Phi, psi and omega in degrees: 000130180258161175245141181228140171269128180238131177235132178236142177239131184247134182203195003278129183295318183302311183291329182282315188257306190289333181280100185205141173243338180237163178303319183294326177301316182292314180297311183295322179297318178294318180295319180299314180299317179295320180296319179294317179295324180296321179296319177293318179296322180297318179298317178295315184298324185270359181271131180295138179085007180245130174247116183282126179264311177223126006284162179275123181234123174281153180301326181276001182245031182298333180296343179300334184266007177288158180301131177061026171287165182281355181289127180263137179235135177289172185277006179243126178247145179218138182207162172248126184245132172265122183208158180283327183203176184292335179297321178293323177297314180297326179294318178294317179299319180295323178296322178295315179299319179296321180296319179295312181295321180295324177295322178293317178299320180300314180292321179298317180293322178298318179294316181299319179293332182280342178296128183283337177227089185289345178289349177280355184255138173280097190296324181296316179289322179305305184291328177296317180290325179299319181283339187260346193284308190290136176242123174235109181251143187220160175207150179216157179213141181283137176276111184257128178054034177073010181279078183297315183295324178295321179294320177300313182299318181292315180297321179295320180294318180294319180296319178299319178293321180295320181291336179276355180237067180292158185279328180053052178296126182286137175286321180260136178254355182222125181295350182249023177286096185296334181292345178257001178273065185225169180299156177268169177298138179286345183286318181216352178071016184269322185237157181294150176293148174259002180269139177286163186306138179270052177199159180293116182206118185056031177076015183235148171199160180292132181286154176298329180299312179292320180300318179287321182297324181263004181052048184281132171280167180299130179069008180285140179238148180227140170274186184300318180293323177298320178294320178298320179297323184279340190226004187272168169073017168048234184294336182296338181296343177297340178289338184291131180245122178300143182297331180298325180292324178290318181293324182273001188301315182297321179295316179296316179298324179295319178298318180294319178297327178277003178059039176286135180282110181257015183303313181297317179297317180295319180298319179293318178298323179296321177296321180290331173295315180298330180273359177079019182274317178231176182238159172280158177238103185237359183275195178055045180060025174058036182285349179257026187296337180293336172210084191271055180220154170303128189264012184298330182279000174279353179260128183307315183295325183284322180289326176294319179295322181292320177299316179298325181290325183269348182301127179084356180248322182208102184295326181296316179297316180300319180297317179293322178295319179294323177295318179298317179298319179298323179287330184274332184307313178298326179291319178298320182293320185275322187245001182082171178272151178301148177297131183264017179238148177216180185233134170255123184257129179230123184230153180210143181288149177253147176062023178292325178298318179297319180295316180296326178293336180285339182289122183261350181209176183296322183298316179293322179296318179292328177296323177294312182293329176295318178295318179295319179296321178298319177295312182301321181292336182272346188297314183302316180293320178301315180293322178298323179298339178250023177063021178259178181227119178286126176269320183205135174215107180223115183065237180259012179259132182225138176217130180189158176264141176221148175297154182304315189285358176237000187298315183296314180295323179296316179299317181295319180291322177297317179300316181294318180296318180298315180298318180296318183293325185266355187298309186298311182292328178295317179293321179298329182262012174079027179246043181299321186267355181215044183290157181302146178231176181240121173265131186239129175250136178235121176256121179261116187224163181280155180307324185269003176288128180304143184299325178298321178291318179300317179297320179295318180294324176296323176297321177295318179297320179294318178297323178295321176296321179296339179082030179300337182274354183261122176281156183300329180290341182267358180281077189274324185211184184296341182268000183218045179261149174287152180065179176048056185213167173252125177243131181237131176241113177264112181248093182278133180297121181082008180232184180271155179280144177240127176256138179222142184216136174228129169291141179296342177276351180274077186295324180296313180297317181293316179297319180295318180296317176299323178294320178298319178301317179293327177303316181286322178299324183266005181057038180278340179224151178285157183293331186278355180305316182300320182285328175293323177294319177299321180296320177299317179300312182292325182289334184249008187298334181255008179288141173040062183300336182260000181223086184296326181294320178295316179298322179296319179292321179298314181296320180297317180294318180294323178295315179299316181300315181295317183293326179288334178274338183290157179231144179288169178304337179268004176088009181267160173290152176290134180306137182300326179297321179291321177303314181295323180293322178292320178294319179299318179293326180294339178274342178272325178228165179284168184297328180296316177294320179299318178298317178299316181298319181290321180296313180294321178300321178299318180293320182287350177261355188286137174240337178226167177296330179298326178297338180258009179077019181267000000 
């Protein structure tokens, strides 16, 4: 009997997760990928002669692999198979591929059955895309003379080569297939829409019932996967939390803390739920129960747009919307409007490849995956503790939404938890001085930014945290090292993007940044201080080009002068201790960086639009 290392990769990740226009698209895509990987893992786990390495499953935790369980699985599966020959290995791999595809077919059929008007779907294209969408790529290598690590390395190399040689099966076999000369999906533009024309044509058009069921925007098109994202996973969809509810969370909590009576607002929202205008929010362990509704209508611009959309179509809906606006106007005047910005957090482990290379046998490899699984299982609770919602946590990969005012603390706690979980196995494998760390990217974006763009910006923030822009020669000190960092990308609507980065080992920088956030929370400094500092930087950028020390003194003096003249939101002078701390930070970093730190800190302290000067 021989032993083989088998690695499988399930995709396409881009189409499942990154292709999104709505919050539900992002959540459902992540859930779908996990469900497909879970189906493959279950097949491996239940097959005789197979030892599952990743994901890590305890014997008493077999229920984790059930359909729609809360257990998250990454898109990579790894196992050791005992078999007589390669034909038996290939047979097991084929069974895994079939299990993955069958899970996808099962969900697709469930969604199709749930459609109230199936005649709105192009059935031929629907079934063609269902059979063509899922990609399961695999590689295996025989363990020779007990050399487990060599087999892992070879299988990984083969899988990388396999993934680089995709099949690219054509959907169309004839350039004149008129049935395929139709619009593409609005989510990514890769596949044809499965929706029939939204106009009278040959006596057909999309019904209002289907349009409402799929939450279709005007002229929006969806392929089969897009429809599954909008309508899949049955009762589990209750776990999905609209991003508007997360963004408005600080505002809602403030009203509750002030003991504002929201009974009337809630009653009106309940009527709008019954009319299909908004949804309830009951997932994420029901942590939003104090106001369990989609919060998009708490924003003046959104409720006005909704009234305009229903005007002339449904008078009852318009009346309820106008009543809700009437109830909200006094709250907006007294407490400000909810903050229209939120944060998408994307994290990834550092040096995981080095750690895995240290594993010399299956037991050590499983110990690593057990530690990673323990971390992944803790992520959802960590995010809930910060009023956020985990979208995906598999191994060392994390994706989730968090309110602005808790994003920084959430990132720090995730980083600490990851280090704690991996510490013991890292020390056992001799990586005490270079144990794996977690790089975290946070993208701060507006409510109306498309989800696909937000996901892309979070990816940029994570890469910035990883330090891809830092060359090895520039890694001079603890504040400019690659990996093990927090990267923040502030994308202001109608403004320029700001990138900010702190190494987790830069305790001075992190403590100072946390202090800046508190300055804004306590109204200790005015909002325009950051922009005045930027102006000083730009005004003095060409001063004393041959004498940097003189220029530094000029800037320091100008900064002190400006800070002493500035006034807090309450009209008071800035505390001298705060002035000194700002001047001290300006000597550690240049004024341009200080301005960036203060601007981002202001956003992370925001609870209302007024806090952002809106």
